[in-house]
Structure formats: structure tokens, C-alpha cells
C-alpha positions in Angstrom: -118.7 94.1 86.9 -122.0 94.7 84.7 -122.9 93.2 81.5 -119.9 93.3 79.2 -122.2 94.7 76.5 -123.6 97.9 77.9 -126.0 100.0 76.2 -124.0 102.2 73.9 -126.4 105.0 73.5 -124.7 108.3 73.2 -125.3 111.1 75.7 -126.9 114.0 74.2 -126.2 116.4 77.3 -122.4 116.4 77.7 -119.7 118.5 79.8 -117.5 121.3 79.0 -114.1 122.6 80.1 -112.3 120.2 82.7 -115.4 117.9 83.0 -115.3 117.3 79.3 -111.6 116.3 79.6 -112.4 114.0 82.5 -115.3 112.4 80.6 -113.3 111.6 77.5 -111.0 109.5 79.7 -113.8 108.1 82.0 -116.5 107.1 79.4 -114.2 104.3 77.7 -113.2 103.0 81.1 -116.6 102.9 82.4 -118.2 101.4 79.4 -115.4 98.7 79.2 -116.5 97.6 82.5 -120.2 97.3 81.3 -121.6 100.4 82.8 -122.8 103.7 81.3 -121.4 107.1 82.1 -124.1 109.6 83.4 -122.3 112.7 84.3 -118.9 114.1 85.3 -118.9 117.1 87.6 -116.2 118.9 89.7 -117.2 120.9 92.7 -115.6 122.8 95.7 -116.6 120.5 98.2 -114.0 119.5 101.1 -111.4 120.7 98.5 -111.9 119.7 94.8 -114.1 116.7 94.6 -114.5 114.9 91.0 -117.9 113.1 90.9 -118.5 110.5 88.3 -122.1 109.3 88.0 -122.6 106.0 86.4 -125.1 103.3 86.2 -125.8 99.7 84.9 -127.8 99.5 81.5 -130.9 98.7 83.8 -130.4 101.9 85.6 -129.2 100.3 88.8 -126.0 100.8 90.7 -124.5 98.9 93.8 -121.7 99.9 96.1 -119.5 97.1 94.6 -120.2 98.5 91.1 -118.8 101.9 92.3 -115.7 100.3 93.7 -115.0 98.4 90.5 -115.1 101.7 88.5 -113.1 103.6 91.1 -110.5 100.9 91.0 -110.1 100.9 87.3 -110.7 104.7 86.8 -108.0 105.9 89.4 -105.0 104.7 87.3 -106.2 106.0 84.1 -106.8 109.5 85.5 -103.4 109.4 87.2 -101.9 108.7 83.7 -103.8 111.3 81.8 -103.8 113.8 84.5 -106.7 116.1 83.4 -106.7 118.1 86.6 -103.9 120.3 87.5 -104.5 120.1 91.4 -105.2 117.7 94.1 -108.8 116.3 94.0 -111.0 113.7 95.6 -112.7 111.0 93.2 -116.2 110.2 94.1 -118.1 107.4 92.0 -121.8 107.1 92.5 -125.0 106.2 91.2 -127.2 109.0 89.4 -129.5 109.2 92.6 -133.5 109.2 92.4 -133.6 113.0 91.3 -131.1 112.0 88.5 -129.8 113.8 85.6 -131.3 113.1 82.1 -128.6 112.8 79.5 -129.9 110.3 76.9 -132.8 110.2 74.4 -134.1 107.2 76.2 -134.1 108.8 79.6 -136.9 111.1 78.4 -138.8 108.1 77.4 -138.2 106.0 80.6 -138.9 108.8 83.0 -142.1 110.1 81.1 -144.7 111.2 83.4 -142.4 112.5 85.9 -141.5 116.1 86.8 -138.3 117.5 85.5 -136.3 120.9 85.5 -134.8 121.7 82.1 -132.6 124.6 81.1 -132.0 125.3 77.6 -128.9 126.7 75.8 -131.2 128.7 73.5 -134.7 130.1 74.5 -138.0 128.7 73.4 -141.0 130.9 73.4 -139.0 133.5 75.2 -137.7 131.4 78.2 -134.7 129.0 78.9 -135.9 127.3 82.1 -138.8 125.2 82.4 -140.3 122.7 85.1 -143.0 120.5 84.2 -144.0 116.7 83.5 -142.1 115.0 80.7 -144.3 113.6 78.3 -141.9 111.7 76.2 -140.3 112.5 72.9 -141.8 113.8 69.8 -139.2 113.4 67.1 -136.0 115.2 68.2 -138.0 117.3 70.8 -138.9 116.7 74.4 -142.6 117.2 75.1 -143.1 119.0 78.4 -146.3 120.1 80.2 -145.8 122.9 82.4 -147.9 124.4 85.2 -146.5 128.0 85.6 -148.1 129.5 82.5 -150.5 132.7 82.3 -154.1 131.8 82.1 -155.2 130.9 78.3 -151.5 130.4 77.4 -150.4 127.0 76.1 -149.2 124.7 78.8 -147.2 122.3 76.2 -143.9 122.7 75.0 -141.6 121.1 72.6 -138.0 121.4 73.6 -135.3 120.5 71.2 -132.8 117.9 72.4 -130.0 119.8 70.9 -130.7 122.9 72.8 -130.9 121.3 76.4 -127.9 122.3 78.4 -129.2 120.5 81.6 -132.1 118.4 82.6 -133.0 116.8 85.9 -135.9 115.0 87.6 -137.4 116.6 90.4 -137.9 114.5 93.6 -141.6 113.7 94.3 -143.4 110.9 96.0 -144.3 109.4 92.6 -140.7 109.4 91.5 -139.6 107.6 94.6 -142.2 105.1 94.3 -141.3 104.3 90.6 -137.7 104.2 91.3 -138.3 101.7 94.1 -140.4 99.6 91.8 -137.8 99.6 88.9 -135.0 98.9 91.5 -136.9 95.9 92.7 -137.8 94.5 89.3 -133.9 94.9 88.4 -133.0 93.0 91.5 -135.2 90.2 90.7 -134.2 90.0 87.2 -130.4 89.9 88.2 -130.9 87.6 91.2 -129.6 90.2 93.7 -130.3 90.5 97.3 -132.3 93.7 98.3 -129.2 95.0 100.2 -126.8 94.9 96.9 -128.3 97.9 95.1 -127.9 101.2 96.7 -127.6 104.9 96.1 -124.4 105.2 98.1 -121.1 106.3 96.5 -117.6 104.9 96.7 -114.7 107.2 97.4 -111.2 106.4 95.8 
């Protein structure tokens, strides 16, 4: 179990439909165990798969963490029954190319490349790919490469208009993620093998 007082910062990018119903059940369970919910997603993969992404407040996640969440979440889902058909529960870490769902994510991962999709257009476009520069008030500052010559390469994207945001896998991101994981292991007194990106299947 993680720290019993996890970061309570609310997610600004949330689910809809059945995923939202599952998130409403999962989030109190996950936070009660000391973790943070990152994302809920259902997909048609080997039948219906319900994926729960979660993390410790320091951004790490171990196999035992995934197992702890799965063990407590499965009964809650059985009681509330938010999905009308059989499904496979998968609890995992967010991974290296993780979703960005909280204000702090855009600050923590500033300097890295992300793909952002908006619910309403900014400067005539909804999809952006560029380097996250951090936050400017309630906007994400982004530097993009795919702009016409002479056009601005810096955009301010309102947090309230972001439908989906995800880091892009790069060598720099891998190096930074490994560095942060090593620092978290040292701070928690964990062995190198304890933290992983593997998931736990219920």
C-alpha cells in the first residue's frame, strides 16, 4: 500500500460514458489505498478489457501496488456492476508515454513532447504535437514544429478544452523517467526490481 495520504489533486481530463461510471467507483477505492487514479479505459482486446491506470503520488508503481488495487477494486466493481457484460480487469502503471490528466502533470513533464487533442479548436486546429513548456495560468504552453514559415510556433491551450493529452515516447523521456524512478526508489528504500511498468490482471 502507498502513503495513506495521497496527493488529492483532481484530474482535469476525465472519462465519459461507461468509463466515467467505472471511474466514479474506482477513484475512491484507489485513493483510499494511497494511490492516484490516472485513467479508466475500456477496449475490445481479448474480449472486453477494463484498464485502470494508477500511480503512487511520486509517480511510481510496482507489481504489488497493482495487485493491491486489483484486490480491493474487484469486489467494489462486482457490487456496483457498472458494466453489463463480462470483462477482464487490468490494473497497470501509466507507462512511460503516459496520459497527462492533472495540472501538475504539465509542469512535471515540461520539456517533453506531447500530443494534445482539444474539444474545441484553437487557431483553427484541434490536434497539436509539441514540447510542453509548462503552465501559464489556466493554459498549457506548447511549442510546436509543424507550422508554416513565419507563423507562431507557440500556443496556449486552455486546460478546460483538453480532451486528451499524452506524452510521446522519446529517448529524452525514457532517460528522465528512469532517473525519476531511481530517485523514487532511493527515497522509498526500495530495491531496483520492485518498481515496474508491468500490470496486474484480476
